[in-house]
VOROPA-502173 format. One line per 5 residues: number of its first residue (from 1); their letters; for each residue x, y, z of N, C-alpha, C. Coordinates in nm, 3 decimals. Layout:
! VOROPA-502173
NUM	a	X,Y,Z,X,Y,Z,X,Y,Z  ...
! end
This chain:
! VOROPA-502173
1	maats	-0.642,-2.522,-0.532,-0.689,-2.469,-0.406,-0.842,-2.468,-0.408  -0.901,-2.510,-0.301,-1.047,-2.517,-0.293,-1.109,-2.378,-0.302  -1.232,-2.376,-0.349,-1.304,-2.249,-0.365,-1.311,-2.173,-0.233  -1.330,-2.244,-0.123,-1.341,-2.178,0.006,-1.207,-2.116,0.047  -1.097,-2.182,0.015,-0.965,-2.125,0.046,-0.944,-1.997,-0.033
6	railg	-0.987,-1.996,-0.158,-0.977,-1.873,-0.238,-1.063,-1.763,-0.177  -1.178,-1.801,-0.125,-1.266,-1.703,-0.060,-1.200,-1.646,0.065  -1.129,-1.730,0.141,-1.058,-1.682,0.260,-0.949,-1.583,0.217  -0.876,-1.615,0.110,-0.773,-1.523,0.060,-0.835,-1.390,0.022  -0.952,-1.395,-0.040,-1.023,-1.272,-0.075,-1.061,-1.191,0.046
11	qiikl	-1.103,-1.258,0.153,-1.139,-1.188,0.276,-1.015,-1.129,0.346  -0.902,-1.198,0.334,-0.777,-1.144,0.390,-0.740,-1.015,0.316  -0.756,-1.016,0.184,-0.729,-0.896,0.104,-0.826,-0.785,0.146  -0.953,-0.821,0.160,-1.054,-0.722,0.203,-1.017,-0.665,0.340  -0.973,-0.751,0.432,-0.934,-0.706,0.566,-0.818,-0.607,0.559
16	tksia	-0.713,-0.642,0.483,-0.597,-0.554,0.478,-0.627,-0.423,0.404  -0.727,-0.426,0.316,-0.770,-0.302,0.251,-0.852,-0.215,0.346  -0.919,-0.278,0.442,-1.008,-0.203,0.531,-0.940,-0.155,0.659  -0.816,-0.194,0.681,-0.741,-0.146,0.797,-0.666,-0.020,0.755  -0.709,0.093,0.808,-0.650,0.222,0.773,-0.528,0.250,0.859
21	lqepi	-0.428,0.313,0.799,-0.309,0.354,0.873,-0.316,0.499,0.916  -0.411,0.570,0.861,-0.433,0.709,0.896,-0.575,0.723,0.948  -0.595,0.814,1.040,-0.728,0.832,1.098,-0.829,0.863,0.987  -0.938,0.787,0.984,-1.039,0.811,0.880,-1.099,0.951,0.893  -1.124,1.012,0.780,-1.179,1.148,0.777,-1.316,1.153,0.845
26	dkkgf	-1.396,1.048,0.822,-1.531,1.047,0.880,-1.533,1.003,1.026  -1.415,0.975,1.084,-1.401,0.936,1.225,-1.480,0.809,1.261  -1.507,0.724,1.162,-1.585,0.603,1.189,-1.497,0.479,1.205  -1.371,0.499,1.233,-1.282,0.386,1.253,-1.261,0.359,1.402  -1.232,0.234,1.434,-1.202,0.194,1.571,-1.050,0.196,1.585
31	klefi	-0.999,0.284,1.668,-0.854,0.299,1.686,-0.797,0.181,1.762  -0.690,0.124,1.709,-0.624,0.009,1.770,-0.475,0.039,1.779  -0.423,0.046,1.900,-0.280,0.067,1.921,-0.222,-0.058,1.985  -0.105,-0.098,1.936,-0.040,-0.217,1.991,0.110,-0.204,1.972  0.183,-0.283,2.048,0.329,-0.287,2.033,0.358,-0.396,1.931
36	aripr	0.418,-0.357,1.820,0.447,-0.451,1.713,0.562,-0.543,1.752  0.545,-0.668,1.716,0.648,-0.768,1.745,0.760,-0.755,1.643  0.881,-0.745,1.691,0.997,-0.737,1.602,1.039,-0.880,1.568  1.040,-0.915,1.438,1.080,-1.051,1.400,1.219,-1.085,1.453  1.236,-1.208,1.492,1.361,-1.263,1.544,1.399,-1.207,1.681
41	lemig	1.311,-1.131,1.743,1.333,-1.081,1.878,1.221,-1.137,1.964  1.255,-1.224,2.055,1.154,-1.296,2.132,1.111,-1.225,2.260  1.154,-1.101,2.278,1.118,-1.029,2.400,0.980,-0.966,2.381  0.889,-1.000,2.469,0.753,-0.947,2.462,0.752,-0.805,2.517  0.677,-0.717,2.451,0.662,-0.581,2.497,0.771,-0.487,2.450
46	igptv	0.862,-0.536,2.365,0.968,-0.452,2.311,0.937,-0.431,2.164  0.922,-0.307,2.124,0.896,-0.276,1.984,0.823,-0.144,1.971  0.807,-0.098,1.848,0.738,0.029,1.826,0.587,0.016,1.843  0.524,0.124,1.881,0.378,0.126,1.891,0.323,0.158,1.753  0.229,0.076,1.709,0.165,0.093,1.578,0.018,0.125,1.602
51	tfwkt	-0.035,0.215,1.521,-0.176,0.252,1.532,-0.246,0.218,1.402  -0.357,0.144,1.414,-0.445,0.111,1.302,-0.583,0.166,1.333  -0.664,0.178,1.231,-0.806,0.205,1.248,-0.881,0.095,1.176  -0.953,0.015,1.253,-1.038,-0.088,1.194,-1.171,-0.023,1.157  -1.218,-0.055,1.038,-1.345,-0.001,0.990,-1.453,-0.108,0.999
56	egsfq	-1.573,-0.073,0.962,-1.682,-0.172,0.961,-1.645,-0.289,0.870  -1.580,-0.259,0.760,-1.535,-0.365,0.669,-1.437,-0.460,0.734  -1.353,-0.408,0.824,-1.256,-0.491,0.896,-1.327,-0.593,0.983  -1.425,-0.545,1.058,-1.498,-0.635,1.148,-1.571,-0.745,1.070  -1.630,-0.708,0.957,-1.702,-0.806,0.876,-1.606,-0.906,0.813
61	aikni	-1.492,-0.860,0.764,-1.394,-0.951,0.704,-1.341,-1.050,0.808  -1.316,-1.002,0.930,-1.267,-1.090,1.037,-1.371,-1.198,1.069  -1.497,-1.159,1.078,-1.604,-1.257,1.103,-1.611,-1.358,0.989  -1.602,-1.312,0.865,-1.608,-1.402,0.749,-1.491,-1.499,0.748  -1.372,-1.449,0.777,-1.253,-1.536,0.780,-1.272,-1.646,0.884
66	armir	-1.318,-1.611,1.003,-1.337,-1.710,1.110,-1.438,-1.817,1.068  -1.550,-1.775,1.012,-1.652,-1.872,0.969,-1.598,-1.962,0.858  -1.527,-1.905,0.763,-1.475,-1.983,0.651,-1.368,-2.082,0.695  -1.284,-2.041,0.790,-1.182,-2.134,0.841,-1.249,-2.253,0.908  -1.351,-2.228,0.986,-1.424,-2.337,1.052,-1.487,-2.430,0.949
71	fchpe	-1.533,-2.376,0.837,-1.598,-2.455,0.732,-1.495,-2.530,0.649  -1.383,-2.467,0.619,-1.284,-2.520,0.525,-1.186,-2.619,0.588  -1.158,-2.603,0.716,-1.056,-2.684,0.783,-1.121,-2.774,0.888  -1.125,-2.904,0.863,-1.191,-2.996,0.958,-1.137,-2.985,1.100  -1.008,-2.958,1.114,-0.950,-2.949,1.248,-1.001,-2.827,1.326
76	avdcd	-1.060,-2.730,1.254,-1.107,-2.608,1.319,-1.258,-2.605,1.338  -1.328,-2.711,1.301,-1.474,-2.714,1.308,-1.526,-2.682,1.448  -1.461,-2.735,1.549,-1.509,-2.715,1.686,-1.447,-2.593,1.754  -1.367,-2.517,1.681,-1.306,-2.396,1.739,-1.412,-2.290,1.764  -1.387,-2.212,1.864,-1.471,-2.098,1.895,-1.445,-1.989,1.791
81	tktie	-1.551,-1.937,1.730,-1.538,-1.834,1.627,-1.468,-1.711,1.682  -1.498,-1.672,1.804,-1.434,-1.554,1.865,-1.283,-1.574,1.880  -1.241,-1.696,1.908,-1.098,-1.725,1.919,-1.030,-1.705,1.785  -1.090,-1.756,1.678,-1.032,-1.740,1.544,-1.032,-1.593,1.504  -1.137,-1.521,1.540,-1.140,-1.377,1.510,-1.023,-1.306,1.579
86	gltmk	-0.999,-1.339,1.705,-0.888,-1.279,1.779,-0.753,-1.317,1.719  -0.741,-1.442,1.677,-0.616,-1.488,1.616,-0.591,-1.419,1.482  -0.698,-1.383,1.412,-0.683,-1.315,1.284,-0.614,-1.180,1.305  -0.663,-1.102,1.398,-0.600,-0.972,1.424,-0.463,-0.989,1.487  -0.445,-1.089,1.573,-0.315,-1.113,1.634,-0.212,-1.146,1.526
91	tiedl	-0.254,-1.224,1.426,-0.164,-1.260,1.317,-0.121,-1.135,1.240  -0.217,-1.049,1.208,-0.185,-0.924,1.138,-0.088,-0.842,1.223  -0.116,-0.828,1.351,-0.030,-0.750,1.440,0.111,-0.809,1.447  0.119,-0.943,1.451,0.250,-1.008,1.458,0.330,-0.992,1.329  0.263,-0.973,1.218,0.330,-0.970,1.087,0.364,-0.830,1.036
96	vlnes	0.316,-0.724,1.100,0.333,-0.590,1.042,0.480,-0.549,1.023  0.570,-0.603,1.101,0.711,-0.571,1.083,0.788,-0.682,1.012  0.717,-0.781,0.960,0.781,-0.889,0.886,0.816,-0.838,0.747  0.945,-0.824,0.720,0.992,-0.762,0.597,0.965,-0.843,0.471  0.927,-0.969,0.485,0.893,-1.048,0.366,0.745,-1.029,0.327
101	ifrad	0.670,-0.961,0.413,0.527,-0.940,0.387,0.493,-0.791,0.375  0.540,-0.710,0.470,0.505,-0.568,0.473,0.630,-0.481,0.469  0.612,-0.360,0.420,0.715,-0.255,0.426,0.698,-0.186,0.560  0.779,-0.224,0.655,0.767,-0.170,0.790,0.781,-0.018,0.793  0.867,0.037,0.707,0.884,0.182,0.706,0.756,0.254,0.666
106	yilas	0.678,0.196,0.575,0.549,0.255,0.537,0.452,0.251,0.655  0.452,0.139,0.725,0.359,0.122,0.838,0.395,0.216,0.952  0.523,0.220,0.988,0.565,0.304,1.100,0.547,0.453,1.072  0.558,0.492,0.945,0.540,0.633,0.909,0.394,0.665,0.875  0.309,0.563,0.872,0.168,0.579,0.832,0.159,0.655,0.698
111	sqkcl	0.249,0.618,0.607,0.257,0.692,0.481,0.159,0.642,0.375  0.096,0.529,0.399,0.000,0.475,0.303,-0.140,0.484,0.363  -0.239,0.474,0.277,-0.378,0.485,0.321,-0.422,0.363,0.404  -0.387,0.243,0.353,-0.431,0.121,0.421,-0.320,0.018,0.423  -0.340,-0.087,0.499,-0.239,-0.189,0.521,-0.197,-0.260,0.393
116	vdcrv	-0.291,-0.289,0.304,-0.257,-0.361,0.181,-0.159,-0.281,0.094  -0.160,-0.150,0.106,-0.069,-0.066,0.028,0.075,-0.075,0.078  0.096,-0.141,0.190,0.230,-0.155,0.248,0.293,-0.290,0.217  0.228,-0.368,0.132,0.280,-0.502,0.105,0.409,-0.497,0.025  0.497,-0.594,0.049,0.622,-0.606,-0.024,0.595,-0.674,-0.158
121	dqdin	0.523,-0.784,-0.152,0.493,-0.863,-0.272,0.384,-0.794,-0.353  0.414,-0.758,-0.475,0.315,-0.690,-0.558,0.204,-0.784,-0.603  0.229,-0.916,-0.602,0.124,-1.013,-0.633,0.037,-1.027,-0.508  -0.082,-0.973,-0.515,-0.170,-0.968,-0.398,-0.211,-1.108,-0.351  -0.217,-1.203,-0.443,-0.252,-1.340,-0.404,-0.140,-1.404,-0.321
126	efskk	-0.015,-1.381,-0.360,0.097,-1.434,-0.282,0.101,-1.368,-0.144  0.075,-1.240,-0.142,0.068,-1.164,-0.017,-0.036,-1.226,0.078  -0.156,-1.249,0.026,-0.263,-1.303,0.110,-0.234,-1.447,0.151  -0.166,-1.524,0.066,-0.130,-1.662,0.102,-0.033,-1.666,0.220  0.059,-1.571,0.224,0.155,-1.565,0.336,0.082,-1.539,0.467
131	iysql	-0.013,-1.447,0.464,-0.089,-1.416,0.586,-0.176,-1.535,0.625  -0.240,-1.597,0.526,-0.326,-1.714,0.550,-0.246,-1.827,0.613  -0.126,-1.852,0.560,-0.041,-1.958,0.614,-0.008,-1.932,0.760  0.029,-1.809,0.791,0.062,-1.776,0.930,-0.061,-1.784,1.020  -0.176,-1.741,0.968,-0.300,-1.749,1.045,-0.333,-1.894,1.079
136	mtqvr	-0.319,-1.984,0.981,-0.350,-2.125,1.007,-0.250,-2.185,1.106  -0.126,-2.139,1.104,-0.029,-2.184,1.204,-0.076,-2.142,1.343  -0.125,-2.018,1.354,-0.176,-1.968,1.483,-0.299,-2.048,1.528  -0.389,-2.078,1.434,-0.511,-2.154,1.468,-0.472,-2.294,1.517  -0.382,-2.359,1.445,-0.341,-2.495,1.484,-0.269,-2.495,1.619
141	tsind	-0.189,-2.394,1.643,-0.122,-2.382,1.772,-0.224,-2.364,1.883  -0.325,-2.284,1.857,-0.431,-2.262,1.955,-0.505,-2.392,1.984  -0.533,-2.469,1.880,-0.601,-2.598,1.898,-0.515,-2.689,1.985  -0.384,-2.693,1.958,-0.294,-2.777,2.038,-0.289,-2.732,2.183  -0.304,-2.602,2.206,-0.297,-2.550,2.341,-0.414,-2.597,2.428
146	wcnvi	-0.531,-2.616,2.370,-0.645,-2.655,2.453,-0.689,-2.799,2.432  -0.618,-2.872,2.349,-0.655,-3.011,2.322,-0.605,-3.101,2.436  -0.694,-3.175,2.495,-0.659,-3.268,2.602,-0.693,-3.410,2.559  -0.605,-3.502,2.591,-0.631,-3.642,2.566,-0.654,-3.706,2.702  -0.767,-3.770,2.718,-0.800,-3.833,2.845,-0.790,-3.983,2.826
151	gvprv	-0.702,-4.042,2.901,-0.680,-4.186,2.889,-0.792,-4.265,2.954  -0.809,-4.384,2.904,-0.908,-4.476,2.960,-0.836,-4.558,3.068  -0.892,-4.563,3.190,-0.822,-4.630,3.301,-0.790,-4.777,3.274  -0.867,-4.844,3.190,-0.841,-4.986,3.167,-0.728,-5.011,3.068  -0.684,-4.905,2.998,-0.577,-4.921,2.900,-0.444,-4.911,2.972
156	icdsf	-0.359,-5.008,2.949,-0.228,-5.010,3.012,-0.125,-4.983,2.902  -0.043,-4.878,2.922,0.060,-4.846,2.823,0.173,-4.770,2.892  0.283,-4.757,2.821,0.397,-4.681,2.871,0.373,-4.533,2.844  0.438,-4.450,2.920,0.432,-4.306,2.896,0.513,-4.273,2.771  0.470,-4.170,2.698,0.547,-4.126,2.581,0.518,-3.981,2.551
161	dipqa	0.609,-3.921,2.474,0.598,-3.781,2.433,0.604,-3.773,2.280  0.529,-3.676,2.226,0.540,-3.640,2.085,0.573,-3.490,2.088  0.703,-3.456,2.096,0.743,-3.317,2.119,0.695,-3.220,2.011  0.701,-3.256,1.884,0.661,-3.165,1.778,0.513,-3.131,1.784  0.432,-3.215,1.846,0.289,-3.188,1.862,0.255,-3.140,2.003
166	hialm	0.358,-3.126,2.089,0.340,-3.082,2.227,0.242,-3.174,2.302  0.259,-3.304,2.281,0.172,-3.401,2.346,0.255,-3.489,2.438  0.206,-3.509,2.558,0.269,-3.600,2.652,0.158,-3.691,2.707  0.183,-3.820,2.707,0.085,-3.915,2.760,0.150,-3.989,2.875  0.082,-3.987,2.987,0.132,-4.060,3.103,0.060,-4.194,3.106
171	gtskn	0.137,-4.297,3.092,0.081,-4.431,3.088,0.040,-4.482,3.224  -0.029,-4.594,3.223,-0.075,-4.658,3.344,0.017,-4.774,3.375  0.053,-4.786,3.499,0.144,-4.891,3.542,0.078,-5.028,3.528  0.155,-5.126,3.486,0.102,-5.262,3.472,0.082,-5.328,3.608  0.148,-5.275,3.710,0.141,-5.333,3.844,0.033,-5.267,3.930
176	rnrp	-0.046,-5.184,3.871,-0.145,-5.110,3.947,-0.255,-5.205,3.999  -0.288,-5.189,4.126,-0.395,-5.272,4.184,-0.529,-5.222,4.136  -0.611,-5.313,4.093,-0.745,-5.277,4.045,-0.850,-5.335,4.138  -0.958,-5.260,4.157,-1.064,-5.308,4.246,-1.137,-5.428,4.187
! end
């Protein structure tokens, strides 16, 4: 694994350590409430409300992760840093009830100090790799959502689809009148 990928894993660990499940004593956390996505249930807006407190360390880790992803992954070079930052927190929010990554009962009861303490996998590197993998899936999906292919009018081809990449190309008719 490249040095930068290891650095991203380190920032993911830092992020999950800096997300508090209990209100910080010094009141310097940013309260974040969201409806947690229940795995295998595709209904949006159905699920328990989870409350996190993002700290200054959370914001810095999110910024670092976004910059490192843009540096480490050529496909993400032109991505907007703010988009990757948003996807980072969205990924964490989507995974909090994933039983292969987090102990949902710890999170729902706010029984641990921070998010990393709720992990299922005791190997922290494996834990961070699972989150990283899901984050990169989100980033690639986002790239596919805004990627447009613009055909050249002089090129004549048949229409075709690449369903797994969500790409559809409408070809130009061979009988088209040209000026």
